[in-house]
DRENDOFI-141923 format. One line per field, with one value per residue (C-alpha): residue number from 0; x, y, z. Coordinates in nm, 4 decimals, padded with zeros to 6 digits. Layout:
<nodes>
k = NUM; ...
u = X; ...
v = Y; ...
w = Z; ...
</nodes>
This chain:
<nodes>
k = 0; 1; 2; 3; 4; 5; 6; 7; 8; 9; 10; 11; 12; 13; 14; 15; 16; 17; 18; 19; 20; 21; 22; 23; 24; 25; 26; 27; 28; 29; 30; 31; 32; 33; 34; 35; 36; 37; 38; 39; 40; 41; 42; 43; 44; 45; 46; 47; 48; 49; 50; 51; 52; 53; 54; 55; 56; 57; 58; 59; 60; 61; 62; 63; 64; 65; 66; 67; 68; 69; 70; 71; 72; 73; 74; 75; 76; 77; 78; 79; 80; 81; 82; 83; 84; 85; 86; 87; 88; 89; 90; 91; 92; 93; 94; 95; 96; 97; 98; 99; 100; 101; 102; 103; 104; 105; 106; 107; 108; 109; 110; 111; 112; 113; 114; 115; 116; 117; 118; 119; 120; 121; 122; 123; 124; 125; 126; 127; 128; 129; 130; 131; 132; 133; 134; 135; 136; 137; 138; 139; 140; 141; 142; 143; 144; 145; 146; 147; 148; 149; 150; 151; 152; 153; 154; 155; 156; 157; 158; 159; 160; 161; 162; 163; 164; 165; 166; 167; 168; 169; 170; 171; 172; 173; 174; 175; 176; 177; 178; 179; 180; 181; 182; 183; 184; 185; 186; 187; 188; 189; 190; 191; 192; 193; 194; 195; 196; 197; 198; 199; 200; 201; 202; 203; 204; 205; 206; 207; 208; 209; 210; 211; 212; 213; 214; 215; 216; 217; 218; 219; 220; 221; 222; 223; 224; 225; 226; 227; 228; 229; 230; 231; 232; 233; 234; 235; 236; 237; 238; 239; 240; 241; 242; 243; 244; 245; 246; 247; 248; 249; 250; 251; 252; 253; 254; 255; 256; 257; 258; 259; 260; 261; 262; 263; 264; 265; 266; 267; 268; 269; 270; 271; 272; 273; 274; 275; 276; 277; 278; 279; 280; 281; 282; 283; 284; 285; 286; 287; 288; 289; 290; 291; 292; 293; 294; 295; 296; 297; 298; 299; 300; 301; 302; 303; 304; 305; 306; 307; 308; 309; 310; 311; 312; 313; 314; 315; 316; 317; 318; 319; 320; 321; 322; 323; 324; 325; 326; 327; 328; 329; 330; 331; 332; 333; 334; 335; 336; 337; 338; 339; 340; 341; 342; 343; 344; 345; 346; 347; 348; 349; 350; 351; 352; 353; 354; 355; 356; 357; 358; 359; 360; 361; 362; 363; 364; 365; 366; 367; 368; 369; 370; 371; 372; 373; 374; 375; 376; 377; 378; 379; 380; 381; 382; 383; 384; 385; 386; 387; 388; 389; 390; 391; 392; 393; 394; 395; 396; 397; 398; 399; 400; 401; 402; 403; 404; 405; 406; 407; 408; 409; 410; 411; 412; 413; 414; 415; 416; 417; 418; 419; 420; 421; 422; 423; 424; 425
u = 00.4146; 00.3977; 00.4804; 00.1677; 00.3296; 00.4865; 00.8260; 00.7937; 00.7410; 01.0411; 01.2627; 01.1210; 01.3689; 01.1193; 00.9336; 01.2140; 01.4596; 01.1759; 01.0425; 01.3892; 01.4438; 01.1011; 01.1874; 01.4965; 01.2972; 01.0180; 01.2728; 01.3667; 01.0002; 00.9934; 01.3330; 01.2971; 00.9764; 01.0435; 01.4077; 01.3046; 01.0540; 01.3183; 01.5630; 01.3267; 01.2360; 01.6057; 01.6188; 01.3060; 01.1148; 00.8034; 00.5626; 00.7837; 00.8215; 00.4443; 00.3974; 00.6686; 00.5415; 00.1826; 00.2920; 00.4888; 00.2088; -00.0711; 00.1386; 00.2187; -00.1447; -00.2971; -00.0531; -00.0616; -00.2694; -00.0536; 00.2645; 00.1108; 00.0089; 00.3626; 00.5106; 00.2668; 00.3316; 00.7113; 00.7550; 00.8741; 01.2207; 01.2682; 01.0371; 01.1196; 01.4899; 01.4311; 01.1609; 01.3768; 01.6655; 01.4451; 01.2763; 01.6087; 01.7622; 01.4601; 01.4449; 01.8118; 01.7516; 01.4695; 01.6974; 01.9951; 01.8156; 01.6955; 02.0538; 02.1678; 02.1771; 01.9429; 01.7470; 01.5165; 01.2627; 01.0094; 01.2293; 01.3859; 01.0712; 00.8729; 01.1705; 01.1808; 00.8113; 00.8633; 01.1401; 00.9153; 00.6377; 00.8896; 00.9885; 00.6246; 00.5198; 00.8262; 00.7857; 00.8251; 00.5160; 00.7117; 00.4186; 00.1998; 00.4585; 00.5381; 00.1683; 00.1302; 00.4166; 00.2353; -00.0767; 00.1395; 00.3325; 00.0621; -00.1482; -00.4713; -00.6460; -00.5237; -00.1591; -00.2323; -00.3957; -00.1105; 00.1620; -00.0173; -00.0608; 00.3098; 00.3973; 00.1694; 00.3319; 00.6816; 00.5680; 00.4215; 00.7434; 00.9615; 00.7572; 00.7657; 01.1469; 01.2295; 01.1413; 01.3731; 01.6549; 01.6019; 01.5982; 01.9172; 02.0958; 01.9729; 02.0984; 02.4470; 02.5137; 02.2727; 01.9160; 02.0667; 02.2258; 01.8788; 01.7733; 02.0941; 02.0480; 01.6886; 01.7917; 02.0612; 01.8433; 01.5668; 01.7882; 01.9513; 01.6245; 01.4500; 01.7571; 01.7615; 01.3880; 01.4444; 01.7467; 01.5537; 01.2581; 01.4455; 01.6375; 01.3282; 01.0784; 00.9437; 00.6150; 00.7930; 01.0417; 00.7491; 00.5908; 00.9103; 00.9660; 00.6021; 00.4769; 00.1088; -00.0772; -00.3069; -00.2501; 00.0064; -00.1489; -00.1292; -00.1986; -00.2321; -00.6144; -00.6262; -00.3455; -00.5423; -00.8685; -00.7116; -00.5166; -00.8096; -01.0920; -01.1802; -01.5173; -01.5819; -01.2945; -01.5001; -01.6381; -01.2841; -01.0914; -01.3227; -01.3208; -00.9389; -00.9512; -01.1650; -00.9188; -00.6294; -00.8403; -00.9329; -00.5823; -00.4378; -00.7204; -00.6576; -00.2912; -00.3986; -00.7019; -00.5947; -00.3722; -00.6811; -00.8832; -00.6236; -00.5754; -00.9503; -00.9769; -00.6471; -00.4987; -00.1930; -00.1466; 00.1518; -00.0767; -00.1841; 00.1472; 00.0639; -00.2741; -00.1189; 00.1274; -00.1675; -00.3214; -00.0042; 00.0434; -00.3189; -00.2934; 00.0110; -00.1442; -00.4780; -00.3056; -00.1134; -00.4411; -00.6340; -00.3792; -00.4375; -00.8175; -01.0218; -01.3570; -01.6028; -01.7162; -01.6130; -01.3419; -01.6082; -01.7994; -01.4765; -01.4089; -01.7595; -01.7205; -01.3963; -01.5551; -01.8335; -01.5667; -01.4142; -01.7602; -01.8253; -01.4904; -01.5687; -01.9136; -01.7400; -01.4939; -01.7881; -01.9603; -01.6583; -01.7011; -02.0580; -01.9862; -01.7873; -01.4405; -01.4935; -01.3522; -01.6146; -01.4926; -01.1357; -01.2404; -01.4408; -01.1384; -00.9088; -01.1712; -01.2138; -00.8377; -00.7854; -01.0838; -00.9650; -00.6137; -00.7434; -00.9605; -00.7256; -00.4407; -00.6616; -00.8616; -00.5501; -00.4814; -00.8396; -00.8365; -00.5208; -00.6656; -00.9907; -00.7899; -00.6257; -00.9702; -01.1429; -00.8880; -00.7253; -00.3676; -00.2348; -00.3828; -00.3235; -00.0171; -00.2207; -00.5048; -00.2614; -00.0967; -00.4336; -00.5135; -00.2144; -00.2788; -00.6348; -00.5095; -00.2364; -00.4796; -00.7099; -00.4119; -00.3070; -00.6580; -00.7189; -00.4011; -00.5365; -00.9022; -00.8382; -00.5725; -00.8379; -01.1079; -00.8744; -00.9097; -01.2839; -01.4199; -01.3704; -01.7469; -01.7478; -01.4174; -01.4322; -01.7915; -01.7257; -01.4146; -01.5857; -01.8836; -01.6503; -01.4841; -01.8173; -01.9504; -01.6374; -01.6840; -02.0413; -01.9466; -01.7864; -02.1395; -02.1648; -01.8505; -02.0402; -02.1877; -01.8603; -01.8519; -01.8827; -01.5148; -01.5353; -01.8364; -01.6642; -01.6717; -01.3392; -01.4188; -01.2219; -01.3141; -01.1006
v = 02.5694; 02.8414; 02.6386; 02.5117; 02.3936; 02.0553; 02.2125; 02.4154; 02.1005; 01.9316; 02.2305; 02.2639; 02.1882; 01.9634; 01.7756; 01.7614; 01.5313; 01.3062; 01.2738; 01.1708; 00.9250; 00.7688; 00.7083; 00.5113; 00.3048; 00.2404; 00.1306; -00.1460; -00.2455; -00.2865; -00.4519; -00.7224; -00.9031; -00.8657; -00.9656; -01.2841; -01.3654; -01.3110; -01.5306; -01.8284; -01.7521; -01.7516; -02.1084; -02.2030; -02.2586; -02.0713; -02.2438; -02.1701; -01.8090; -01.7648; -01.9359; -01.7353; -01.4090; -01.4820; -01.5888; -01.2669; -01.0419; -01.2093; -01.2231; -00.8537; -00.7627; -00.9593; -00.8157; -00.4556; -00.3295; -00.5104; -00.3603; -00.0147; -00.0697; -00.1845; 00.1326; 00.3442; 00.1474; 00.1737; 00.4892; 00.5054; 00.5948; 00.2434; 00.0276; 00.1375; 00.0466; -00.2770; -00.3868; -00.2953; -00.5045; -00.8090; -00.7662; -00.7640; -01.0522; -01.2818; -01.1998; -01.2948; -01.6101; -01.7086; -01.7266; -01.8402; -02.1511; -02.2252; -02.2163; -02.4817; -02.8255; -03.0549; -03.3650; -03.3237; -03.0916; -03.1620; -02.9526; -02.7105; -02.5691; -02.5153; -02.3247; -02.1126; -02.0364; -01.9390; -01.6989; -01.5538; -01.5062; -01.3413; -01.1001; -01.0174; -00.9550; -00.7398; -00.4994; -00.1507; 00.0700; 00.3535; 00.5092; 00.5019; 00.6897; 00.9406; 01.0097; 01.0748; 01.3262; 01.5112; 01.5310; 01.6772; 01.9462; 02.0876; 02.3797; 02.3145; 02.0648; 02.2361; 02.1879; 01.8380; 01.7302; 01.8765; 01.7069; 01.3705; 01.3965; 01.4680; 01.1712; 00.9436; 01.0625; 00.9867; 00.6512; 00.5515; 00.6597; 00.4548; 00.1367; 00.1866; 00.2041; -00.0854; -00.3667; -00.2005; -00.1877; -00.5520; -00.6670; -00.4714; -00.6261; -00.9689; -00.9097; -00.7852; -00.9525; -01.1782; -01.1582; -01.2094; -00.8638; -00.7100; -00.8767; -00.7687; -00.4128; -00.4118; -00.5307; -00.2629; 00.0167; -00.0768; -00.0207; 00.2874; 00.4519; 00.3950; 00.5127; 00.8367; 00.8827; 00.8491; 01.0838; 01.3451; 01.3051; 01.3528; 01.6519; 01.8210; 02.0608; 02.0017; 01.8581; 01.6015; 01.5152; 01.4512; 01.2166; 01.0112; 00.9900; 00.9502; 00.6266; 00.5417; 00.7160; 00.4151; 00.1374; -00.1188; -00.3970; -00.7288; -01.0542; -01.1279; -01.1190; -00.7610; -00.6592; -00.7967; -00.6299; -00.2872; -00.3067; -00.3732; -00.1464; 00.2194; 00.3751; 00.3667; 00.1229; -00.1146; 00.1724; 00.2994; -00.0269; -00.2565; -00.0196; -00.0202; -00.3997; -00.3726; -00.1382; -00.3779; -00.6731; -00.4989; -00.3902; -00.7374; -00.8897; -00.6470; -00.7484; -01.1069; -01.0432; -00.7486; -00.9712; -01.1787; -00.8642; -00.7062; -01.0343; -01.0517; -00.6905; -00.6260; -00.9727; -00.9155; -00.9712; -00.7341; -00.4290; -00.5015; -00.3609; -00.0220; -00.0245; -00.1111; 00.1745; 00.4002; 00.3134; 00.4250; 00.7381; 00.8466; 00.7856; 01.0122; 01.2881; 01.2673; 01.2861; 01.5969; 01.7642; 01.6273; 01.7661; 02.1195; 02.1023; 02.2836; 02.1059; 02.2485; 01.9073; 01.6880; 01.4231; 01.1550; 01.2804; 01.2948; 00.9328; 00.8312; 01.0195; 00.8362; 00.5020; 00.5784; 00.6395; 00.2968; 00.1385; 00.3137; 00.2001; -00.1596; -00.1367; -00.0347; -00.3251; -00.5577; -00.4503; -00.4955; -00.8714; -00.8034; -00.5025; -00.6918; -00.6435; -00.3119; 00.0334; 00.1085; -00.1784; -00.0492; 00.3045; 00.1732; -00.0240; 00.2799; 00.4941; 00.2384; 00.2052; 00.5821; 00.6248; 00.3429; 00.4861; 00.8401; 00.7367; 00.4869; 00.7100; 01.0050; 00.7520; 00.6801; 01.0511; 01.1169; 00.8189; 00.9418; 01.2907; 01.1380; 00.9453; 01.2714; 01.4186; 01.1235; 00.9005; 00.9785; 01.1047; 00.8103; 00.5622; 00.7207; 00.5107; 00.1936; 00.3237; 00.4298; 00.0870; -00.0868; 00.1185; -00.0202; -00.3653; -00.3694; -00.2870; -00.5530; -00.8137; -00.7465; -00.7756; -01.1116; -01.2596; -01.1482; -01.3179; -01.6495; -01.5943; -01.4498; -01.7116; -01.9783; -01.8222; -01.6772; -01.9974; -01.9305; -01.7413; -01.3658; -01.3096; -01.4999; -01.4064; -01.0290; -00.9759; -01.1893; -00.9917; -00.6579; -00.7617; -00.8349; -00.4932; -00.3087; -00.4927; -00.3964; -00.0279; -00.0097; 00.0353; 00.3696; 00.5077; 00.4657; 00.6593; 00.9854; 00.8861; 00.9835; 01.3228; 01.5203; 01.6166; 01.8058; 02.0003; 02.1502; 01.8718; 01.8136; 01.4548; 01.1808; 00.8156; 00.5229
w = 00.7486; 00.4852; 00.1735; 00.0013; -00.3236; -00.3966; -00.4598; -00.1409; 00.0668; -00.0987; -00.0109; 00.3410; 00.6215; 00.8030; 00.5294; 00.2687; 00.4535; 00.5717; 00.2155; 00.0951; 00.3806; 00.3279; -00.0386; 00.0696; 00.3205; 00.0699; -00.1889; 00.0542; 00.0856; -00.2932; -00.3381; -00.0716; -00.1794; -00.5514; -00.5049; -00.3225; -00.5980; -00.8667; -00.6719; -00.6969; -01.0590; -01.1505; -01.0161; -01.2157; -00.8916; -01.0038; -00.7666; -00.4663; -00.5826; -00.5837; -00.2480; -00.0709; -00.2209; -00.1140; 00.2352; 00.2877; 00.1608; 00.3559; 00.6754; 00.6395; 00.5696; 00.8565; 01.1112; 00.9879; 01.2798; 01.5344; 01.3883; 01.4010; 01.7629; 01.8533; 01.7002; 01.9010; 02.2190; 02.2055; 01.9874; 01.6227; 01.7480; 01.8862; 01.6763; 01.3195; 01.3212; 01.5144; 01.2689; 00.9683; 01.1033; 01.1694; 00.8307; 00.6459; 00.8416; 00.7966; 00.4243; 00.3867; 00.5920; 00.3544; 00.0508; 00.2602; 00.3823; 00.0289; -00.1001; 00.1501; -00.0184; 00.1687; 00.0834; 00.3817; 00.2167; 00.4938; 00.7226; 00.4762; 00.3147; 00.6384; 00.7830; 00.4664; 00.5063; 00.8704; 00.7672; 00.4950; 00.7511; 00.9844; 00.7089; 00.6388; 00.9983; 01.0730; 00.7793; 00.9347; 00.8808; 00.7195; 00.5352; 00.8464; 01.0537; 00.7784; 00.7194; 01.0914; 01.0674; 00.7869; 01.0044; 01.2810; 01.0923; 00.8641; 00.9820; 00.7918; 00.5658; 00.2479; 00.3442; 00.4713; 00.1450; -00.0615; 00.1433; 00.1467; -00.2311; -00.2808; -00.0604; -00.2655; -00.5891; -00.4575; -00.3182; -00.6550; -00.8276; -00.5904; -00.6333; -01.0107; -01.0095; -00.7744; -01.0221; -01.2754; -01.0171; -00.9186; -01.2814; -01.3541; -01.0551; -01.1662; -01.5204; -01.4339; -01.0975; -00.9082; -00.7723; -00.4270; -00.4569; -00.4799; -00.1540; 00.0223; -00.1079; 00.0159; 00.3628; 00.3928; 00.2537; 00.4966; 00.8000; 00.6452; 00.5388; 00.8714; 01.0632; 00.8615; 00.9251; 01.2999; 01.2945; 01.0949; 01.3293; 01.6557; 01.5145; 01.3732; 01.5313; 01.8801; 01.7493; 01.5313; 01.8089; 02.0397; 01.7851; 01.7453; 02.1198; 02.2159; 02.3546; 02.3679; 02.6497; 02.6719; 02.9220; 02.8056; 02.6003; 02.7832; 02.6010; 02.2310; 02.2376; 02.3696; 02.1349; 01.8397; 01.9484; 02.0034; 01.6792; 01.4473; 01.5504; 01.5338; 01.4614; 01.0893; 01.0260; 00.8133; 00.6014; 00.5388; 00.4976; 00.2992; -00.0034; 00.0102; 00.0087; -00.3043; -00.4760; -00.4110; -00.5220; -00.8459; -00.9423; -00.8853; -01.0894; -01.3751; -01.3800; -01.4523; -01.6744; -01.8914; -02.1112; -02.1980; -02.2640; -02.4943; -02.6798; -02.7346; -02.8541; -03.0307; -03.0838; -02.8635; -02.4893; -02.4780; -02.4990; -02.1398; -02.0174; -02.1662; -01.9932; -01.6561; -01.7042; -01.7873; -01.4491; -01.2690; -01.4798; -01.4466; -01.0711; -01.0412; -01.2533; -01.0731; -00.7344; -00.8423; -00.9373; -00.6385; -00.3945; -00.5243; -00.5544; -00.2909; -00.2937; -00.0418; 00.0787; 00.3708; 00.3495; 00.3942; 00.0893; -00.1120; -00.0175; -00.1231; -00.4530; -00.5338; -00.4421; -00.6890; -00.9558; -00.8800; -00.9132; -01.2458; -01.3859; -01.2862; -01.4438; -01.7663; -01.7345; -01.6723; -01.9950; -02.2256; -02.2979; -02.4119; -02.6364; -02.8982; -03.0431; -03.2183; -03.1579; -02.8923; -02.6743; -02.7025; -02.6092; -02.3138; -02.1932; -02.2094; -02.0352; -01.7547; -01.7035; -01.6762; -01.4438; -01.2154; -01.1874; -01.1387; -00.8430; -00.6773; -00.5541; -00.4432; -00.2372; -00.0329; 00.0165; 00.1265; 00.3627; 00.5359; 00.5832; 00.7130; 00.9735; 01.0833; 01.1515; 01.3149; 01.4888; 01.8223; 01.7839; 01.9881; 01.7402; 01.4005; 01.3168; 01.3737; 01.1558; 00.8814; 00.8876; 00.8632; 00.5537; 00.3648; 00.5088; 00.3727; 00.0225; 00.0376; 00.1698; -00.1243; -00.3575; -00.2109; -00.2026; -00.5594; -00.6816; -00.5551; -00.6509; -00.9966; -01.0665; -01.0150; -01.2344; -01.5001; -01.7034; -01.7369; -02.0388; -02.0181; -02.0093; -01.6775; -01.5114; -01.5645; -01.4389; -01.1292; -01.0353; -01.1019; -00.8894; -00.5955; -00.6291; -00.6550; -00.3485; -00.1534; -00.2423; -00.1103; 00.2609; 00.1709; 00.1562; 00.5353; 00.6253; 00.6636; 00.9996; 01.1719; 01.0029; 01.3268; 01.3545; 01.0256; 01.1517; 01.4523; 01.7093; 01.8826; 01.9798; 01.8094; 01.8043; 01.9221
</nodes>
């Protein structure tokens, strides 16, 4: 490819349509879970809303590697649309069963949970497949980094818009409309991705038609083992777990922090927006930077930035309520957002260098699964300790995040591919 600018990739005949189609499919991934949560909230069933949301997220996270392996085993051309259809149907069944009047809650609620689990485990790994396409069509690491950065920017934008769309549909129609829209967009977006893929260049057509060259996976135990291991996996994925854990914790704890510093919990919303905005801006810059260091060292550098931001968060309860504490909080928020999104971009490009081409979709899916698992675990953990004093809750959460970032320091031991070796692990 000859276009090395963001606008050039958007206008490109290969990457442009796939970027647009992925935005439609990702909109479904945002509308469905949030729409289901809003459905229960509209009925004042807050506990059930939290349980269903957690069940879907944890089920999706724990099966991320398996879903990636299934796509590789049977090709994206077949698996994406099938998964999108099952995902939409089970999501609709979740709220459909809840709407049926029944006094036998011992049957009704378990069936709802099973449908929610079904929706979580059938979520199509859109980002994993699209990221694999970018690795396929780019000619060098500069193009690859730029295209991955653009994709992250669009992904962040889509997930920022979907809550607004769901709330608007809830306000003027019904929260059920948001779930129906998500189910339809999921099938539509994935179908367009497949159509664009099979009508694209020969390399992209091969990817969408390719089935795994490995022997077919027989038995759940072997499927699980092959779906959750590649060399360096723990050094790549545990830090992503920490990033997801930290962001979810900040969502719950920032209102307490802003109330302590500025006397108003509402200011936390501005800080959460600052995390997203700084992430988008940092990714735009990161995608155009040409650092003369390996991807592993870039990943370690960004992990250090996450650790520093959490050390700043950790110190805030002990600084006092003056202007310095406020400045430290703003600095930590911007630093966290600026490191978070580029970490994803760097991880995807690292996978391109170090993971066998037949297994990159699985590795990409695991990356998102690690983040989501951290998010889900943090919602439970932070929810329990949030009632504690801020000088206890915030340091504990920050310590967990810092500990999760430490394995990134070991990722350099699989640096051989960036030094000229053609061997790829897993």
